[in-house]
C-alpha positions in Angstrom: 24.9 -1.1 -7.0 22.0 -1.1 -4.5 20.9 2.5 -5.5 20.2 1.7 -9.2 18.5 -1.6 -8.2 16.2 0.2 -5.7 15.4 2.9 -8.4 14.4 0.3 -11.0 12.3 -1.6 -8.4 10.7 1.6 -7.4 9.6 2.3 -11.0 8.0 -1.2 -11.2 6.4 -1.0 -7.8 5.1 2.5 -8.4 3.5 1.5 -11.7 1.8 -1.7 -10.3 1.0 -0.1 -6.9 -0.7 2.9 -8.5 -2.7 0.8 -10.8 -4.1 -1.4 -8.0 -4.2 1.2 -5.2 -1.8 -0.9 -3.1 1.0 1.6 -3.1 4.7 0.9 -3.7 5.4 -0.7 -0.3 3.5 -4.0 -1.0 6.1 -4.8 -3.7 9.2 -3.0 -2.4 9.3 -4.3 1.1 9.2 -8.1 0.3 12.1 -7.6 -2.1 14.3 -5.1 -0.3 14.1 -6.9 3.0 16.3 -9.6 1.3 19.1 -7.1 1.0 18.7 -4.6 3.8 17.7 -4.7 7.5 13.9 -4.7 7.9 13.7 -1.5 10.0 15.7 0.4 7.4 13.5 -1.0 4.6 10.2 -0.1 6.3 11.4 3.4 7.0 12.8 4.0 3.5 9.8 2.6 1.8 7.5 4.6 4.0 9.1 7.8 2.7 8.9 6.7 -0.9 5.3 5.6 -0.4 4.4 9.0 1.1 5.5 10.8 -2.0 3.9 8.1 -4.2 0.5 8.9 -2.6 1.0 12.6 -3.4 1.6 11.7 -7.1 -1.6 9.6 -7.2 -3.7 12.4 -5.6 -2.3 14.8 -8.2 -2.7 12.5 -11.2 -6.1 11.0 -10.3 -7.7 14.2 -9.1 -11.2 13.6 -10.5 -12.5 13.4 -6.9 -12.4 11.7 -3.6 -15.0 9.8 -1.7 -14.9 12.1 1.4 -17.0 9.7 3.5 -14.6 6.8 3.0 -11.6 9.0 3.4 -12.9 10.1 6.8 -13.9 6.6 8.0 -10.7 4.8 6.7 -8.4 7.7 7.7 -9.7 8.1 11.2 -9.2 4.5 12.2 -6.0 4.2 10.2 -4.5 7.2 11.9 -4.9 5.5 15.3 -3.9 1.9 14.4 -1.0 2.9 12.2 0.7 4.6 15.2 0.0 1.5 17.4 1.4 -0.8 14.7 4.5 1.3 14.1 5.2 1.3 17.9 4.9 -2.5 18.2 6.9 -3.2 15.0 10.2 -2.2 16.4 10.6 -5.3 18.6 8.2 -7.9 17.2 8.5 -11.0 15.1 6.5 -10.5 12.0 6.9 -13.8 10.1 3.8 -15.6 11.5 1.5 -12.6 11.1 2.7 -11.9 7.6 2.0 -15.5 6.6 -1.5 -15.3 8.1 -2.1 -12.1 6.2 -0.8 -13.7 3.0 -3.1 -16.7 3.3 -6.1 -14.4 4.0 -5.4 -12.3 0.9 -5.0 -15.5 -1.2 -8.3 -16.8 0.0 -10.1 -13.5 -0.6 -8.6 -13.0 -4.0 -9.6 -16.4 -5.2 -13.1 -15.8 -3.9 -13.3 -12.5 -5.8 -12.0 -14.2 -9.0 -14.4 -17.1 -8.9 -17.3 -15.3 -7.2 -17.0 -12.0 -8.9 -20.5 -10.8 -7.9 -19.7 -11.0 -4.1 -18.4 -8.0 -2.3 -17.9 -6.9 1.3 -21.1 -4.9 2.3 -20.5 -1.3 1.4 -21.4 0.0 4.9 -19.6 2.2 7.4 -18.6 -0.7 9.6 -16.7 -2.2 6.6 -14.9 1.1 6.1 -14.0 1.4 9.7 -12.7 -2.2 9.9 -10.7 -1.7 6.7 -9.2 1.5 8.0 -8.2 -0.1 11.3 -6.7 -3.3 9.7 -4.9 -1.5 6.9 -3.5 1.1 9.3 -2.3 -1.4 11.8 -0.5 -3.6 9.1 0.9 -0.5 7.5 2.4 0.6 10.7 3.5 -2.9 11.8 5.0 -4.2 8.5 4.9 -1.3 6.1 2.2 -3.2 4.1 -1.4 -2.0 4.4 -2.4 -1.1 0.9 -3.6 -4.5 -0.1 -6.0 -4.7 2.8 -7.2 -1.1 2.1 -7.8 -2.1 -1.5 -9.6 -5.2 -0.5 -12.2 -3.2 1.5 -12.3 -0.2 -0.9 -13.1 -2.5 -3.8 -16.3 -3.4 -2.0 -17.6 0.1 -2.7 -17.2 -0.3 -6.5 -15.8 3.2 -6.9 -15.0 4.6 -10.3 -11.3 3.9 -11.2 -10.0 7.5 -10.6 -12.0 7.9 -7.4 -10.8 4.6 -6.1 -7.2 5.4 -6.7 -7.3 8.9 -5.4 -9.3 7.9 -2.3 -6.9 5.1 -1.5 -3.9 7.5 -2.0 -5.4 10.1 0.3 -6.1 7.5 3.0 -2.5 6.2 2.6 -1.2 9.8 2.9 -2.8 10.1 6.3 -1.6 6.7 7.5 2.0 7.2 6.2 2.3 10.6 7.8 1.5 9.0 11.2 3.8 6.0 10.9 6.8 8.0 9.6 6.6 10.3 12.6 6.3 7.3 14.8 9.3 5.6 13.2 11.4 8.7 13.4 10.6 9.5 17.0 11.4 5.9 17.9 14.9 6.3 16.5 14.6 4.8 13.0 17.1 6.2 10.5 18.8 5.4 7.2 22.4 5.1 6.1 23.7 8.2 4.3 23.7 6.4 1.0 20.0 5.8 1.2 19.2 9.3 2.2 21.0 10.5 -0.9 19.2 7.8 -2.9 15.9 9.3 -2.1 16.8 12.1 -4.5 16.5 9.5 -7.3 13.8 7.2 -5.8 11.2 9.9 -5.3 11.1 11.3 -8.9 11.3 7.7 -10.3 8.1 6.9 -8.3 6.4 9.8 -10.1 7.4 8.4 -13.5 5.9 5.0 -12.4 2.6 6.7 -11.4 2.4 8.5 -14.7 2.9 5.2 -16.6 0.2 3.6 -14.4 -2.3 6.4 -15.2 -2.0 5.7 -18.9 -2.6 2.0 -18.3 -5.5 2.5 -16.0 -7.3 4.7 -18.6 -7.3 1.7 -20.9 -8.8 -0.8 -18.4 -12.6 -1.1 -18.6 -14.4 -0.3 -15.4 -16.0 -3.8 -15.3 -12.6 -5.5 -15.5 -10.9 -3.3 -12.8 -12.1 -5.4 -9.9 -10.7 -8.5 -11.4 -7.3 -6.8 -11.9 -7.3 -5.8 -8.2 -8.1 -9.4 -7.2 -5.3 -10.8 -9.4 -2.7 -8.5 -7.7 -4.1 -9.4 -4.3 -3.5 -13.0 -5.1 0.1 -12.4 -6.2 0.8 -10.3 -3.1 -0.7 -13.0 -0.8 1.4 -15.7 -2.4 4.5 -13.5 -2.0 3.8 -12.9 1.7 3.4 -16.6 2.4 6.7 -17.6 0.8 8.7 -14.4 1.7 9.3 -14.9 5.5 
């Protein structure tokens, strides 16, 4: 019964994750960790998330912001490896709650002070890449932080999503290699399940593209803030 459940959850996570730029892991991991060992969950979702980023690059191909891709990706490449290495033996509950509280505070600030944004400078991109890469490697959840910093640059919707996906692709490739070389693996049932989860994630990305096309550009930032708030609340109560 776990395979159909994961497939349905992947569809939902892919739709919401693509719309917001978070990726599927921000939704999948807090739910699946209730049913499966955390190491298995993080490894499984990393694989699904890697393919999910490919779908977003393909579907939202109107252009990348190459400068942000380089700045975010360079730092994320380094810190995701560090985070993945540390994650195998660490207690994540306290850090996850701190992350959740931070996201809640930031989301509320964006909602009620919609004119404010993180300065759109190189330092912000480097910081966002470092933090999102580390948390992606450590907990499998880095897309929300990446979205928080990317939203400061007020990119067009398609550019925002494709740039976030390309950055995520770099980070995911690094952490999957790190997990695998550190001995992480999956039960046979979940390896076979990937044959279903991966195409389902593509369907979710297609649904999201149709929804995103209907969201006005000036409302897109508020949508991101709303989902950041939900993810932050979830992280606080999840551990």
